[in-house]
C-alpha positions in Angstrom: 64.6 109.9 111.3 62.5 106.9 110.3 61.6 108.7 107.1 64.9 110.6 106.3 67.5 108.0 107.2 66.3 105.4 104.6 66.5 108.2 102.0 70.1 108.6 102.9 70.7 104.9 102.2 70.5 103.5 105.7 68.4 100.6 107.0 66.5 101.7 110.1 64.8 99.9 113.0 62.7 102.2 115.3 62.3 101.4 119.0 59.9 103.3 121.3 62.0 102.8 124.5 65.1 101.3 125.9 63.8 97.9 126.7 62.6 97.4 123.1 66.0 98.6 121.9 67.8 96.0 124.0 65.4 93.3 122.7 66.2 94.3 119.1 69.9 94.1 119.9 69.5 90.6 121.2 68.0 89.5 117.9 70.2 91.4 115.5 73.5 93.4 115.2 73.6 97.0 114.1 76.4 99.3 112.8 75.1 102.2 114.8 72.4 102.9 117.5 71.0 106.4 118.0 70.0 106.6 121.6 68.0 109.2 123.5 69.3 109.7 127.1 65.9 110.1 128.8 63.7 107.1 128.1 61.2 105.0 130.1 62.4 101.7 131.4 66.1 102.0 130.6 68.1 105.2 130.2 70.3 105.8 127.2 73.4 105.2 129.2 72.1 101.8 130.3 71.2 100.9 126.7 74.7 101.8 125.5 76.2 99.6 128.2 73.9 96.7 127.2 74.7 97.2 123.5 78.5 96.9 124.2 77.8 93.5 125.8 75.5 92.2 123.1 77.2 93.8 120.1 80.7 95.2 120.8 81.2 96.3 117.2 78.1 98.6 117.3 78.8 102.3 117.6 76.5 104.5 119.7 75.4 108.1 119.1 73.7 109.9 122.0 70.8 112.3 121.4 70.1 114.6 124.3 68.3 117.8 125.0 70.7 118.5 127.8 73.7 120.0 126.4 75.7 119.9 129.6 79.3 118.7 129.6 78.6 116.2 132.3 76.0 114.3 130.2 78.3 114.2 127.1 81.3 113.0 129.2 79.2 110.3 130.8 78.0 109.0 127.5 81.5 109.0 126.0 83.0 107.2 129.0 80.3 104.5 128.5 81.6 104.0 125.0 79.5 106.3 122.8 81.0 107.3 119.5 79.7 110.9 119.7 76.6 112.9 120.8 74.2 115.4 119.3 72.0 117.9 121.1 68.3 118.1 120.2 66.9 119.3 118.0 69.7 118.1 115.7 69.9 119.0 112.1 69.8 116.2 109.5 73.0 117.5 107.8 74.8 117.1 111.2 73.4 113.6 111.7 74.3 112.6 108.1 77.9 113.8 108.6 78.2 111.9 111.9 76.8 108.7 110.4 79.3 109.1 107.5 82.1 109.1 110.1 80.7 105.9 111.7 80.6 104.3 108.2 84.2 105.3 107.6 85.3 103.9 110.9 83.6 100.6 110.0 85.4 100.5 106.7 88.7 101.0 108.4 87.9 98.3 110.9 87.0 95.9 108.0 90.3 96.8 106.2 92.2 96.1 109.4 90.5 92.7 109.8 91.2 91.9 106.2 94.9 92.8 106.5 95.2 90.8 109.7 93.7 87.7 108.1 96.0 88.1 105.1 99.0 88.4 107.3 97.9 85.3 109.1 97.9 83.5 105.8 101.3 85.0 104.9 100.0 86.2 101.6 102.4 88.1 99.3 102.1 90.6 96.5 100.4 89.3 93.4 102.5 89.0 90.3 101.6 87.2 87.1 105.0 86.0 85.8 105.5 84.8 82.2 105.5 86.2 78.7 104.0 83.2 76.9 101.0 83.5 74.6 98.8 81.7 77.2 99.7 84.2 79.9 99.3 87.2 77.7 95.7 86.1 76.9 95.0 85.8 80.6 96.4 89.3 81.2 94.3 90.9 78.5 91.1 89.2 79.8 91.9 90.5 83.3 92.3 94.0 82.0 88.9 93.9 80.4 87.0 92.3 83.3 88.6 93.9 86.3 86.9 97.4 86.0 83.4 95.7 86.1 81.6 94.3 89.1 80.7 91.1 87.3 81.3 87.7 89.0 84.2 85.8 87.6 85.0 82.1 87.6 88.7 81.1 87.4 89.4 77.6 86.2 92.6 75.7 86.3 94.5 72.8 87.9 95.7 72.9 91.4 98.8 75.1 91.8 98.3 77.2 88.7 97.9 80.5 90.6 94.1 81.0 90.6 94.3 83.2 93.7 96.9 85.4 92.1 94.5 86.0 89.2 91.8 86.9 91.6 94.1 89.4 93.3 95.0 90.9 89.9 91.3 91.3 89.2 90.9 93.2 92.5 94.1 95.3 92.1 93.0 96.5 88.7 89.4 97.2 89.7 87.8 100.3 91.2 87.7 98.4 94.5 91.5 98.2 94.8 91.6 100.4 97.9 89.1 98.2 99.7 89.6 94.7 101.2 90.5 91.6 99.3 89.5 88.6 101.3 90.1 84.9 100.3 88.8 81.7 101.7 89.3 78.1 100.6 85.8 76.5 100.7 87.2 73.0 100.9 89.6 73.7 103.9 86.9 74.3 106.5 84.5 71.9 108.2 81.0 72.2 106.8 79.7 73.3 110.2 81.9 76.4 110.2 81.6 77.6 106.7 78.3 79.6 107.2 79.7 81.3 110.3 83.0 82.1 108.5 81.2 83.6 105.5 78.3 85.4 107.1 79.3 85.8 110.8 77.4 84.9 113.9 76.0 86.3 117.1 77.3 85.2 120.4 75.4 82.2 121.7 73.9 81.3 118.4 75.4 77.9 118.6 77.7 75.8 120.8 81.1 77.4 120.9 80.0 80.8 119.7 81.4 82.6 122.7 81.7 86.0 121.0 80.4 87.9 118.0 82.2 87.2 114.8 82.2 89.4 111.7 81.8 87.3 108.6 84.0 87.5 105.5 81.2 89.0 103.4 81.0 91.9 105.9 84.8 92.2 106.2 85.0 92.4 102.4 82.3 95.1 102.2 83.2 97.4 99.4 85.9 95.1 98.1 86.3 91.6 96.7 85.6 88.1 98.2 87.5 85.3 96.6 85.9 81.8 97.0 88.6 79.3 96.2 87.6 75.6 95.5 83.9 76.7 95.0 83.2 73.1 93.9 83.7 72.0 97.5 80.9 74.3 98.9 78.1 72.3 100.5 74.7 72.4 98.8 73.1 74.3 101.7 75.7 77.0 101.4 75.4 77.1 97.6 71.8 78.2 98.1 72.8 81.0 100.5 75.5 82.2 98.1 73.0 82.3 95.3 70.7 84.3 97.4 73.4 86.9 98.1 74.4 87.1 94.4 70.7 87.8 93.5 69.8 90.2 96.4 73.1 91.5 97.8 71.8 90.6 101.3 73.3 88.4 104.0 72.2 87.3 107.4 74.4 86.4 110.4 73.9 83.0 112.0 71.5 83.5 115.0 69.9 86.7 113.6 66.5 87.2 112.1 67.1 90.2 109.9 69.2 90.5 106.7 71.3 93.4 105.6 73.0 94.4 102.4 76.7 94.5 101.6 78.6 95.6 98.5 80.9 92.7 97.6 82.3 91.5 94.3 82.5 87.7 94.3 85.3 85.9 92.4 85.2 82.1 92.4 87.8 79.4 91.4 87.8 75.7 91.0 89.8 72.9 89.4 86.7 70.7 89.2 84.2 70.4 86.3 81.1 72.2 87.5 79.0 71.2 84.5 79.6 67.5 85.3 78.9 68.2 89.0 75.7 69.9 88.1 74.6 67.0 86.0 75.3 64.6 88.9 73.4 66.8 91.3 76.5 67.9 93.3 76.4 71.6 92.3 73.4 73.9 91.7 73.1 74.6 88.0 71.6 78.0 88.7 74.6 79.0 90.8 77.0 77.7 88.2 75.5 80.1 85.6 75.4 82.9 88.1 79.1 82.8 89.1 80.2 82.3 85.5 79.5 85.7 84.0 83.1 85.7 82.9 85.4 82.7 82.8 89.2 82.7 82.9 91.0 79.5 82.1 94.5 79.2 83.5 97.0 77.1 81.6 98.9 74.3 83.4 102.7 74.9 83.7 103.4 72.2 81.2 101.4 74.2 78.7 103.7 77.2 79.1 107.1 75.7 79.6 108.7 78.8 78.0 107.8 80.7 81.2 109.7 78.2 83.5 113.1 80.0 83.4 111.5 83.4 84.2 109.3 81.8 86.9 112.2 80.0 88.5 114.3 83.2 88.6 111.4 85.1 90.2 110.9 82.4 92.8 114.6 82.3 93.5 114.6 86.0 94.2 112.6 85.3 97.3 115.6 83.4 98.7 118.5 85.5 97.3 118.4 89.2 97.6 119.4 91.5 94.7 118.5 91.2 91.0 120.8 88.9 89.2 121.0 87.6 85.6 119.3 84.3 85.1 122.6 82.5 84.2 123.9 83.4 87.6 120.9 81.8 89.3 120.7 78.5 87.3 123.0 76.6 85.1 121.9 75.7 81.6 121.7 72.0 82.6 119.5 72.8 85.6 117.1 74.9 83.5 117.0 72.0 81.0 116.0 69.6 83.7 113.4 72.1 85.0 111.8 72.5 81.6 111.8 68.7 81.1 109.6 68.0 84.1 105.8 67.6 83.7 105.0 69.6 86.8 101.8 67.9 88.0 101.8 70.3 90.9 102.2 73.3 88.5 103.8 76.5 89.8 103.3 75.5 93.4 105.5 72.4 92.8 108.1 74.6 91.0 108.2 76.9 94.0 108.8 73.9 96.3 111.6 72.7 94.0 113.3 76.2 93.9 113.1 76.4 97.7 114.7 73.0 98.0 117.5 74.0 95.6 118.1 77.4 97.4 118.6 75.7 100.7 121.1 73.2 99.3 123.0 75.7 97.2 124.0 78.6 99.4 126.0 80.4 96.7 126.6 80.2 93.0 124.1 79.1 90.3 121.7 76.2 91.0 123.0 73.1 89.3 121.3 69.7 88.6 122.8 68.3 91.8 120.9 70.9 93.9 117.5 69.8 92.4 115.4 67.1 94.0 116.1 63.5 92.8 112.7 63.2 91.0 113.8 65.9 88.6 117.5 64.9 88.3 116.5 61.6 86.6 114.3 63.2 84.0 115.6 63.9 80.5 113.8 66.0 77.8 112.3 64.3 74.9 113.5 65.0 71.4 111.9 68.1 69.9 109.9 68.9 73.1 110.5 70.7 76.3 107.9 69.1 78.5 107.3 65.5 79.5 104.2 63.7 80.8 104.2 62.1 84.1 103.5 58.4 84.2 100.2 57.3 85.6 101.9 54.3 87.2 100.3 52.6 90.2 101.3 53.9 93.6 103.4 50.7 94.3 105.4 51.2 91.2 106.2 54.8 92.2 107.4 53.6 95.6 109.6 50.9 94.1 111.2 53.3 91.7 112.2 55.6 94.5 113.5 52.8 96.7 115.8 51.8 93.8 117.2 55.4 93.3 120.8 56.1 94.1 120.0 58.8 96.6 117.2 58.1 99.1 114.3 60.5 99.6 112.6 61.3 102.8 109.4 59.5 103.6 107.6 62.9 103.4 109.0 63.5 99.9 107.8 60.1 98.7 104.4 60.6 100.3 103.9 64.0 98.6 105.0 62.6 95.2 102.5 59.8 95.5 99.8 62.4 96.4 100.7 64.6 93.4 100.8 61.5 91.1 97.4 60.5 92.3 95.9 64.0 91.8 97.4 64.2 88.3 96.0 60.9 87.3 92.6 61.8 88.6 92.6 65.2 86.9 93.0 67.1 90.3 89.9 65.6 91.8 90.7 65.8 95.5 87.7 63.8 96.9 88.5 60.9 94.6 92.2 61.2 95.4 91.5 61.1 99.1 89.3 58.1 98.7 91.9 56.2 96.6 94.7 57.1 99.1 92.7 56.0 102.0 92.6 59.3 103.8 89.9 61.9 104.5 89.5 65.0 102.3 90.5 67.2 105.3 93.7 65.2 105.8 94.6 65.6 102.1 94.1 69.3 102.3 96.2 69.4 105.5 99.1 67.5 103.8 99.0 69.8 100.8 98.9 72.9 102.9 101.7 71.7 105.2 103.9 70.8 102.2 103.4 74.0 100.4 102.8 76.4 103.3 103.6 80.0 102.3 104.3 78.9 98.7 100.5 78.5 98.1 100.4 82.1 96.7 103.1 81.6 94.1 102.7 82.2 90.4 
């Protein structure tokens, strides 16, 4: 087995007895253990029981020369996946290990779906017929069938995760998991465990084994959003994976390989960060095999009516003509806005209007006050938001005819600050006098389930 199993593509650790096997399980996790029932020190049944404590996700296969029904039943009751009688044929063992691998893939798919449901993620759709969006679609169609890494660039709220999903859906990995994580939304101390997993007891609070997102995404795609927020130590570990395909769980000594396509996204300028020493230059080149630049919503205003209708369909069942959803005046106001929050902000505005207007087309009166006061410029559909100081923005709202809630004013100030700083969240948080984590929390609370919109 030590010779033939690696030829089949498996990574093998050989242990001469049960005690050595338990010691190996205390150091590392395994997908499967092949256990003889009669061994010195500890029996196979005892090893399986210990393995279930140390590594619950590990499957066990019993090898025994005793083909009695009692032995097989005892092993299965202890949690064994299956058993083989000695001498077993390699073809039988290969078939059994294939079933173990298929079970692991199904488990990973389940975990991926569970996490996606927790994030309330919807179906990916790239809406819009503008030239900018057509170029994005054509690029996705060419890149998707490859396994190359992709870097998606664009302002906050432009739909970078939807592009990543489109890449996955059009790839050969479409039937495998798509797993997304926001690198800036987790504390630095938890990112490594979230990505690579950990063993129970490897650090304070690690009360159980955790499967990392790389392992969950095995065979599929891992989307690293806000890659510019990844700490330098984790940048080195990500680079190591991209170069070797190997990962190592926190608290373990041995690495193992996974088959994962990595897609990254950021609104930050990685070249400038690399020059300033905040991002590894070698990692920047490694993740940028292909680059997709997403246009801001103000750069494709012709898509706004179609986008607004699509977003409204979430709140009103049944397909309806656009003029039954929005009045011409409402669409004029929508296309006149600068949309510093891009499609995400548009989704928020549509939800606001849908709640106020229960029936009939959306009119100007149903739109938020910040849009109602705007008028289109002569010869152009889009306007540019003023980079006025925060105090001026508050004064303007205080003088408006219809008062806004404090939450609406707060979010507008945040969006204005982000727009003025080119979407730089760390600088915006510093200027607003709040932590970066608080800024992310406010954005997530405001947008909620609308974060996936495009």
